[in-house]
Each structure stands twice: as C-alpha cells, then as structure tokens.
N, C-alpha and C positions, 0 to 999 in steps of 0.2 A: 401437918399434911398439906395445908393450903399454900405455904410459901417456901417450901424447901428449894434451894438453889439447884442449878443444873450446869453441866459443862457445855451444853449446846446453846447456840444463839437462837433467840426467837426471831421471827420474821421482822419484827419491828427493829430489833438490834441490827439485823442485816441491812435494812433500808437506811438506818442511821449512818452507816459506813459508806453510803453511796453519794457523798456530798461533793464529789469532784466536779460535777457539772454546774455547780453554783445554785442560784436562787430557784431556777426552774426545777431542779432535782429536789431541793428542799421542799418546795411547794407540793410537788408530786407526792413525797413521803407524807406530808401533812394531810393532804386530801385522802390518801389511802388509809392511813392508820386511824384517823378520826371517824371513819365510816365502817371500820371493821375491828371490833373489840377483840376478836379472836387473834389478831396479829400480835397483841400484847402477851399472849399466852402460848400459842402454838409454836412448837419447834419443828424444824424441817431437817430430815435426814436424807442423805444421798443414797440412792438405790444401790444395791450390791450386785445387781445383774442387769445392767443397761437401763431399760425403762421398767423393769420389774424389781421387786424387792422380796427376797425370801427370808422368812423368819421361822422360828420354832415356838410354838405355844406349849407351855408346860401344863399337862393335865394331871400329873401325879408326882409325888416326891419319892426318892429312893427310900428303901426300908432297912435301916441299920438294925443290927441285932446285938444283944448282950452276949458275952461269951465268958467262959472260964479259962483258967490257965491250961495250956496245951489243947485247947479246943478252938477250931477255926469257925469262920462264918462264911456264908455264901456272898458272892458279889451281888450287888443290887444296882438298879438304875431307875431313873425317873421315866415317866410316860410323857412323850412329846408328840405333837402334831405339827407337821410342816405346812406353813401357809405362805402362799405367794400373792402379793398385792401388786396391782398394776398402776401406772400413771396415765393421766389423760392430758390432752393438749387443748388448751383454751386460747382462742385467738380473736382479735378484733382489729379493725382499721378505722382511722379517723382522717378525713380530708377536709381542708379549708381552702377556699379561694385565696390565692396568693395576694392579690391586691387588697382584699378585705383585711387580711392579717397585717399587711405592711403599713396601711394608712393609720393604724392605731399606735404607731410609734415604738411599741415594744412587741415585736413580732413573736418572740419566744413565749412571753408570758400570755399573750393573747391566744396562741395556739394551745397552751396548757389549759387556759380557762375553758376553751371550747372542747377540750378533750375530757373535761371533768365527767360528763355524762358517760363516756366510754369507761372511765375508771370505776365509776359507781356501778356500771353494769357488770364489769368483771368481778367486783366485790360481791355483788348480790348473787351472781351465779356460783361463785366459789362457796360462799356461806350456805347457800341452799343445798349444794351438793355434799358438803361436809355432813349435813344431817339427812338429806333425802336422796342423795345420788343412788342410782340403781343401774347396774350393768344389764340387768334383764330388760329394763325399759329403754335404756340408751347405751348401746354397746361401746360408745366412744367415751363414756363417763367412767366414774369409779363408784364403788359402793360406799355409802355414808353410814352414819351411826344408827339411823332408824332401821336400815336394812339389816345391820349386824345384831342389833338388840331388838328383835322383832317377834319374840315368842316369850310366853310365860312358862316358868318351871319352878317347882318346889324342891328340885333336886340340886343340892349344893355341888358346884363343880361344872354345871352347865351354864351356857351363856344366858339362858332364860332366867336363871336365878338372880341375875343382875337387873332384871326388869321388874319393877314394883308396880302392882296393879292398884290404881286409885279407884277402880270400880265403874268408870264410865262405860256405857254400852252402845251409844249411838255413834254419829259421825261429827259430833261437836266437841271432840276431845283435843287436848294438847298434851305436851310432855315437858318435863324438866330433866335436864341432862347434867349429871355429875361427871366431868371429864378430867382425868388426870393426864397431863401432858408430860412426856419424857421419852428418852430413847428406848427405855424398857417398858413403856406404857403406850399411850396413844401419841402418834406424831404424824405430821405431813411428810410427804415424799417428794423428791425431785430427781429426774433422771441422772444417771451417772455421767459426770463430766460436764454437766450444765450448771445453771445458777438457780437458786431458790427464789420463789416469789415472782411478782409481776415484773416483766421486762418491757421497757419502752424503747423502741428503736425509731430514731428520727430518719425517715426515708428521704427527707429533703424535698426539693421541688420536682414535681412530676407533671406530665401532661395527662389530663383525664378528659373524659367526654361527658356531656350532659345527656339528658334523657333523649335528645334528638340526634345524638351521635356527633355533636360539634365539640371541638377541642377548646380547652382553656387550661391555664396553669394553676396548680394547687400545691399546698404542702400536705404531706402524708406522714402519719405516725402509725406504727405497728405496735400493738399491745399483745403480749403473749404471756401465758402462765402455764407451765407444765407441772402438774402436781398429782398426787394421789394421797391415800390415807391408809395408815397401818395401825391396827389395834393389837399390839404385841401381847399385852396383858389385859384380857377382857375383864378380869376381876377388879381392876383398879378404876373402872368407870361403871356408871349405872344410869338407868333411865327410869324415871317415875312416869309411867304411861297411863293412858285412859283417865286423864283429868278432865272431867266433864265441865264445860263452861257453865252450863245450867246449874250443875251441882255446886260449882264455885260461887255462883251468885246467890243461891238460896241457902248456902251454908251446910249442905248435906254431906260434904266430903271434908276430911281433915287432911289438908295438904302437908302440914307440918309433921303429922304422924308418919306419913309415907316418906317424907324426906329423911326422917330419923332412920327408918328402915334402910334407905339407900345409903346413908352415911355409914352404917355399920356393915353393910355388904362390901364396902370398899376400904374401910379403915385400915386393916392390917396389910392390904395389898398395895396401897398408894404411897409407900415410902419412896423417898428419892425422886419424887415427881411434884408437879404443881397442879393442884386440884382447883377447878373453877366450876361454878354452877352457871348454866346458860338457860335462859327462859325468855319468853316474849313479853311484851309490855303488859298484857293482861295479867300474867302471873306476877310480874315484878311490881305492878301497882298494888295488887292484893297483898303481897308480902311486905311491901313498904308500910301499908296501913297496919298490918299485923305487928310490925316492928315498933310502931308507935305505942302499942299497948305494952306497958312495962311488965306485964305478967308473962309475956312471951320471951323468956330469957334466952331461948335458942337463937333469936333474931336480934341483931344489933345494927345500928346505923353509924357508920364512920364517914369520913370525908377524904376524898382524893381529888387533887387538882381542882379544888373548889366545888366539887359536886358530891352529893350524898351517895354513899355506897352501902347497900344493905348486905349484911353477911349472915350466913347460917352456920352456926358453930365455928365461926372464924373463917369460913369459906366465902369469898366474894360472889355475889350473884350478878352476872353481867348480861347485857342485852343481846338478844338475837331475834330481830323481828321476823326472820325467815321461818322460825318455828311456828307451825300452823295452829289455828284453833279449829281446824276441820279434819283432824286425823281420824281414821277409822279405828275401831276397837282392836287392840292387840290381844290376841288370845293365846 
C-alpha cells in the first residue's frame, strides 16, 4: 500500500525535467524540494473544466443478482456524488537593487539566493493550505484536508468514519494524516492548459520607486503557483484527530492504537496509490522514541538519503511542521 507505482509524475519529477535553464534552475529545484516533503509524494492532475475539476465520488456499489436459466435480472448501478473542486492563484514578487546584484559577480545566483525567502514563503503557504485551507475563511483559497475530514462518525461510508478520535477535548490537539496520493485518490490540481507547481518568471530589469517615490533600477522575479486539491476517494485517506499534547506527554493516550484503526480504515481502498503519513515534529519525535523500543513491532526505523525514516506498518512517516499543536476538538 505504501509504495505502489503510478502513471502520473510527482511534482518533484516535474521539476527535475526543468533543467534547461542551467544551475539557477537546478538550485531552485533543490531549494523547493528540500523544504517540502509533500513534493516527493503528491501528484498533480490537470483540471478537466478550466480552473475547476469535476469528479464523481462513489458512495455505493452496483448490486448484481444470482439467476437461474431463462430467468432475467434487473439492471443495477452504483451510487455516485458529483464533486467540483476549484483551484487558487498564489503569487509573489521579489525585487533586488540591480547594482547590488551585479557587484557580486554572479548576478543570477545572487538573485536566486535573495529569492529563497520568497520560495520558502510559497512552500509554507501551500503546505498550510493543503491541511488547513478553507474557502469559508478565505474565498480565494481552496479547501484542505482538515476541512474535508472535520467530523466524527461511526457510520461506515461517511467521511467522518475516516476520522479517528484520539480523545483530546481541549485546544492543545494535533493530528496525524494518512494520505494516499493517486489520480483516483488524493491529488493536487492545476488549471487546464497551464503548468503544475511553482513557476518562476524572470521579469528582468525594471524601474521601481523607493518609499519616497524616487526611481532606481532593480531586478524583478515573479513567483506563481496555481493549484487546488481533490480528494476523489475519501476512503483511501484518514485523519487521527484530537491527539492531546498533554495526553501525549503524560502517556494517557495510545497513539499507536489509533494509528492501527486508521490503517485498517484505508487498507482495502488505498490500492494503486502511494500512502504516506504526515505529522509534525512533536509526533515524529514521540514515534521515533517508540520505534527504538523493540517491542513496538509496528514501528521500524529505516534509512533514506543518509537520514533515519520511521515507518508504521511499512508506511513512511514524513514531516509537516505546518500541522498545528493547537487544533480545536473535532466532534
């Protein structure tokens, strides 16, 4: 379930093909991917209706019937709900005094170094919105996972059934997300006819004004990222919610027990996708310590690119510092 291949490229794959601009582009890719683990996993699908993407969510299966010779059966069909997801436009500009950039000898690299803060800002905004984006709070944004998995339910077949209650009641809660990426599961969106991921446009030399309205020459970069989020199969992802930080510290909650519940909520639905667990450093630190206890056979420690990677039942647990420790109770 954790490592099944896909026909769609991840955003990291897409960026790796953008090497025509030389070292600056390569450096941009490195800056972007090292600060956003989601780029290693998330796939991006082109919208099928301009800036909107219409899909159908299957709520029920057709009902075949047994028959005898010379006896017919009725036609049956599944139960589907049509869902339309929208994309949002994220933009930013960077400006650097031309003479300051030129006197450093490598103007292009200096500009990229100065643009790093803007790249990190785009990263952080995108990751935050993948989890906490809400069109009700910001009509220009898109709905994230916390908005979609925001209720508890004991009824199988409802979205709330994919939300596991860890018991926290206050406002010091966090969550663990099991996300299955795939074109039939959860994926990012980009508008029809456009490009996926962060786009950097060199606007070249421009005349700008200081705070007093006086002119000077500068280099300008435009950063843009048009994206949305689609959860085509809500059963293949899950959220362990209401994880009390206080309960985590005093040992009164059993996170692994709740993670096992989440695993089996998605297991049969996550085929042909790539499942990844996302958590913040508070949770990751706790699980790493638990993995060092040989009795916790559900947790293992592997190595990737020279760094330890904790896995739960073979699923990698990856960092997302944007997941809060101050979530309100999900009811």
